[in-house]
C-alpha positions in Angstrom: -75.4 64.9 -58.1 -74.8 67.9 -56.5 -72.1 66.4 -54.5 -70.6 65.4 -58.2 -70.7 69.4 -59.2 -69.3 70.5 -56.1 -66.4 68.4 -56.2 -65.7 69.8 -59.8 -66.4 73.2 -58.8 -63.7 72.6 -55.7 -61.3 70.7 -58.2 -61.3 73.6 -61.2 -58.8 75.8 -59.3 -56.8 73.2 -57.6 -55.8 71.9 -61.7 -55.4 75.2 -62.9 -53.0 75.8 -59.9 -51.2 72.7 -60.9 -51.2 73.6 -64.3 -49.4 77.3 -63.4 -46.5 75.9 -61.1 -43.3 75.8 -62.2 -41.8 72.8 -63.1 -39.4 71.0 -60.3 -36.1 71.6 -62.3 -35.4 74.5 -64.1 -33.2 73.6 -67.3 -30.4 75.4 -69.2 -29.3 73.6 -72.7 -26.2 73.6 -74.0 -26.0 72.3 -78.0 -22.3 71.6 -80.2 -23.3 71.5 -84.3 -21.0 71.0 -86.9 -22.8 72.2 -89.6 -20.9 71.3 -92.7 -20.0 73.9 -94.7 -23.0 76.5 -94.1 -21.8 79.6 -96.8 -23.8 82.1 -97.9 -24.1 82.7 -102.3 -22.1 85.2 -102.1 -18.4 85.4 -103.2 -15.7 86.7 -100.4 -12.7 87.9 -102.3 -9.8 85.5 -99.8 -12.6 83.1 -98.9 -12.3 79.8 -99.5 -15.8 79.2 -100.9 -15.4 79.4 -104.9 -17.3 75.8 -104.6 -20.6 77.5 -102.7 -21.8 80.1 -104.9 -24.0 79.9 -107.3 -22.7 79.5 -110.7 -19.8 77.2 -109.1 -20.0 73.3 -110.1 -22.5 72.9 -106.6 -24.7 75.3 -107.8 -25.0 76.6 -104.1 -28.0 79.0 -104.9 -30.3 80.3 -102.2 -32.8 78.0 -102.9 -29.7 75.7 -101.2 -28.7 77.9 -98.7 -32.2 78.5 -97.2 -32.9 75.3 -97.2 -30.1 74.7 -95.1 -30.6 77.2 -93.1 -34.2 75.7 -91.7 -33.0 72.5 -91.5 -29.9 73.5 -88.9 -32.6 75.5 -87.1 -35.2 72.9 -86.9 -32.8 70.3 -85.8 -31.8 72.9 -82.9 -35.0 73.4 -81.9 -36.2 70.0 -81.3 -33.5 69.4 -79.2 -34.9 70.2 -76.0 -39.0 70.2 -76.1 -39.1 72.3 -72.8 -37.2 75.0 -74.1 -34.7 76.4 -77.1 -30.6 75.8 -76.1 -29.0 79.1 -74.0 -25.7 78.1 -75.3 -25.2 76.2 -78.7 -21.6 76.0 -80.8 -21.1 76.0 -84.0 -18.5 74.4 -86.7 -17.8 75.5 -89.8 -19.5 78.7 -90.6 -18.3 81.2 -93.1 -18.5 84.1 -91.7 -20.5 86.7 -89.3 -23.4 86.9 -92.1 -24.8 83.5 -92.3 -24.9 83.4 -88.1 -27.3 86.5 -88.3 -29.4 84.7 -90.6 -29.5 81.5 -88.9 -30.3 83.0 -85.8 -33.8 85.0 -87.9 -34.5 81.0 -88.9 -38.0 79.8 -87.2 -37.9 78.3 -84.3 -34.5 79.8 -83.0 -35.7 83.2 -83.6 -38.2 83.0 -81.0 -34.9 82.2 -79.1 -33.7 86.5 -79.7 -29.8 84.9 -79.9 -26.9 86.9 -80.1 -23.5 86.2 -81.6 -19.6 85.1 -80.2 -17.6 84.8 -83.4 -14.1 85.9 -85.3 -12.4 85.4 -88.2 -9.7 82.9 -88.2 -7.2 82.2 -90.8 -8.4 78.8 -91.5 -7.8 77.6 -95.2 -10.9 76.5 -95.9 -12.6 79.9 -94.6 -14.6 78.0 -92.0 -15.1 79.6 -88.3 -16.6 78.0 -84.8 -19.0 80.5 -83.6 -21.0 80.4 -80.0 -25.1 81.4 -79.9 -26.1 82.4 -76.8 -29.8 83.7 -75.4 -29.3 86.4 -73.7 -32.4 85.6 -71.4 -30.4 83.5 -70.1 -26.3 84.6 -70.6 -24.9 87.3 -70.4 -21.6 87.3 -72.1 -19.0 89.6 -70.0 -15.4 88.6 -72.4 -14.6 86.4 -75.9 -11.6 86.0 -77.2 -10.0 83.5 -80.4 -7.3 81.7 -79.5 -5.3 80.9 -82.2 -3.9 77.0 -83.3 -0.3 77.3 -85.0 1.9 74.8 -85.3 5.8 75.0 -85.1 6.4 72.1 -87.7 4.3 73.2 -90.3 4.2 77.1 -89.8 2.2 77.3 -92.9 -0.8 75.4 -92.5 -3.1 77.6 -91.0 -6.6 76.2 -88.7 -9.4 77.4 -87.5 -8.9 79.2 -84.2 -10.9 78.1 -80.8 -13.3 80.3 -79.1 -13.1 81.3 -75.7 -16.6 83.4 -74.2 -16.6 83.8 -70.5 -20.1 85.0 -69.0 -23.2 84.7 -66.4 -26.0 82.6 -66.4 -28.9 82.9 -65.7 -28.4 81.0 -62.0 -26.1 83.5 -61.5 -22.9 81.7 -61.8 -19.8 82.5 -63.9 -19.1 80.0 -66.7 -16.0 79.4 -69.2 -17.2 78.0 -72.6 -14.7 76.9 -75.1 -15.6 76.0 -79.2 -13.4 74.2 -81.0 -12.9 72.5 -84.7 -9.5 70.5 -84.1 -7.7 69.7 -87.0 -9.1 67.2 -89.6 -7.9 63.4 -90.6 -6.7 64.0 -93.8 -3.0 63.7 -94.6 -0.5 61.5 -93.0 -2.5 60.2 -90.0 0.4 61.2 -87.6 0.7 64.5 -88.7 -3.1 64.8 -88.6 -3.0 63.4 -85.0 -0.2 66.1 -83.9 -2.1 68.8 -85.3 -4.6 67.7 -82.8 -2.9 67.0 -79.7 -1.2 70.4 -80.4 -4.3 71.9 -80.0 -5.1 69.8 -77.4 -2.2 71.7 -75.9 -3.4 75.2 -76.5 -6.6 74.4 -74.7 -5.4 73.1 -71.9 -2.8 75.6 -71.0 -6.1 77.8 -71.3 -7.9 76.0 -69.1 -5.5 75.4 -66.4 -4.7 79.3 -66.4 -8.1 79.3 -65.1 -7.9 76.7 -62.5 -4.6 78.0 -60.9 -6.9 81.1 -59.4 -10.7 78.6 -59.7 -10.0 75.7 -58.2 -14.3 75.3 -58.6 -14.5 77.2 -62.1 -17.5 75.8 -64.3 -15.9 74.9 -67.5 -18.0 73.7 -70.7 -15.6 72.7 -73.7 -17.5 71.4 -76.8 -16.7 70.8 -80.2 -15.7 68.6 -83.4 -12.3 66.7 -82.0 -12.0 64.8 -85.0 -10.6 62.7 -82.2 -12.9 60.4 -80.5 -13.1 60.6 -76.3 -10.6 57.3 -76.4 -7.7 59.4 -78.3 -4.8 60.2 -76.8 -5.4 63.8 -77.4 -8.3 64.2 -75.5 -7.7 61.4 -73.0 -4.5 62.4 -72.1 -3.2 65.7 -73.8 -6.8 67.8 -72.3 -7.0 64.9 -69.8 -11.1 65.0 -70.6 -11.5 61.4 -69.3 -15.1 59.4 -67.7 -13.0 59.3 -64.2 -16.0 59.2 -62.0 -14.0 58.6 -58.6 -10.5 59.7 -57.1 -10.8 62.6 -59.5 -8.7 66.4 -58.4 -10.0 69.9 -59.7 -8.0 70.0 -62.6 -9.5 66.7 -63.9 -12.5 66.9 -67.7 -15.0 64.8 -67.9 -15.9 63.9 -72.0 -20.0 63.6 -70.9 -19.8 61.4 -74.5 -17.0 59.1 -73.5 -19.7 56.3 -71.6 -22.4 56.4 -74.9 -19.3 56.4 -77.4 -17.2 53.6 -75.6 -20.0 50.8 -74.6 -22.9 52.5 -76.5 -21.6 52.3 -79.6 -22.8 55.5 -80.5 -21.3 57.9 -82.5 -22.3 61.3 -84.5 -20.1 60.8 -87.5 -20.7 57.7 -89.9 -17.5 56.6 -92.1 -17.6 53.4 -93.8 -20.3 52.1 -92.6 -19.5 52.6 -88.6 -20.0 55.2 -86.1 -17.9 57.9 -84.9 -18.0 60.4 -81.8 -16.3 63.5 -83.3 -18.8 66.0 -81.6 -18.6 66.1 -77.0 -19.3 68.2 -74.6 -16.9 68.2 -71.8 -17.6 69.6 -68.5 -15.3 70.4 -65.3 -15.8 68.4 -62.2 -18.1 71.3 -60.4 -20.4 70.8 -62.8 -21.4 67.3 -61.9 -22.5 68.3 -58.3 -25.9 70.2 -56.9 -24.2 72.9 -55.5 -27.2 75.5 -56.2 -26.9 76.3 -59.8 -26.5 74.2 -62.9 -25.3 70.8 -62.7 -25.7 67.2 -64.9 -25.5 63.7 -64.6 -22.5 61.5 -65.6 -24.8 60.1 -68.1 -26.0 63.8 -69.5 -24.5 63.9 -72.7 -26.7 63.3 -76.1 -26.9 62.6 -79.4 -30.0 63.6 -81.4 -30.1 61.4 -83.9 -34.1 61.7 -85.6 -34.9 60.7 -89.5 -34.9 64.1 -91.3 -31.2 64.2 -90.3 -30.3 60.7 -91.9 -30.0 58.8 -95.4 -30.2 56.0 -96.0 -27.9 53.9 -98.0 -29.8 51.9 -100.7 -27.4 49.1 -100.8 -26.6 48.2 -97.4 -29.3 50.1 -95.0 -27.2 51.6 -92.8 -28.7 55.0 -91.8 -26.0 58.3 -91.6 -26.4 62.0 -91.2 -27.6 63.2 -94.1 -24.7 65.2 -96.4 -25.6 67.9 -98.1 -23.3 67.3 -100.6 -21.6 64.1 -102.4 -18.8 65.7 -104.4 -20.7 68.0 -106.8 -24.1 66.7 -106.6 -26.8 68.0 -103.6 -28.3 65.4 -101.4 -30.8 68.0 -99.3 -29.2 67.0 -96.4 -28.8 68.9 -93.5 -25.3 68.1 -91.6 -23.0 65.0 -92.0 -22.7 65.2 -88.4 -25.1 64.9 -85.6 -25.6 67.6 -82.7 -24.8 66.9 -79.7 -26.5 68.7 -76.2 -26.8 68.6 -72.4 -29.5 69.5 -70.6 -28.0 71.2 -67.4 -30.9 71.3 -64.3 -31.3 73.6 -61.3 -33.3 72.3 -58.7 -36.3 73.7 -57.8 -35.2 75.3 -53.8 -38.7 75.0 -52.7 
């Protein structure tokens, strides 16, 4: 009996010490989410928000707005049970006000997020933005990247967002948040708009790589194209190449799950499409003392609270906020994507 007591007394401090030990790997979660028309309930003159007002056909009021905010925050907060994301790219946000409201929602409130955002000339009045945790990422520069079309000078689309900063691994990162033109209208013309956006982004990335061969680059967004489409594979040069790559190549973390896993982030006519992606430079696929990830690091977050079931077909797809003017109570017609970068403990 005495022996058992002595063993127990000896083990308790060891167990406590083991519980206090830091994990063998430290993480840095990066996420992207198209939050489908996150508008506030206030009429902003000159913006395309008329259908998202209390007196509109949608009857968009504070109750629905707050419910959507809570759903978005809950989805982003559940991506990684070990931590809140260090970076969150967002698409389809109306203005800075909705971003400030979102970061006050639980569980995001615990991240004390700051915001990088610029108003863009998009005809629908929607923008992209980046939320970042100041304890994990320090912003040193941010700017919009306009997208214009010489063949359609009156067309206005959302800018892309560039943010440069230093993560808590001590390395500098170049982060892009994108929402490329949609597939509406003429198929050939809409594809050309996305090709123009890809060319603008590629030019900006090349300007970095010209002077910084090992630049740590993260590109995320809703590209309205899939990983195998021309805009991404050929113009942006984001592929699934694992051998014989150069420092100018980019790697699409969602390529394989789209190509072989029949996975996706948005559903159309009962089929999944991978429009939302995270793309990295190859410097982030090497364990060189900072954060890195694996070739299979990209993830789609699909949970029951983000999906709705078609009563006729049984197909489960992202729950839209509205079908026409009918409120579906869904969070978004897209699913979020994320990657957990790891940093091995040197000990």
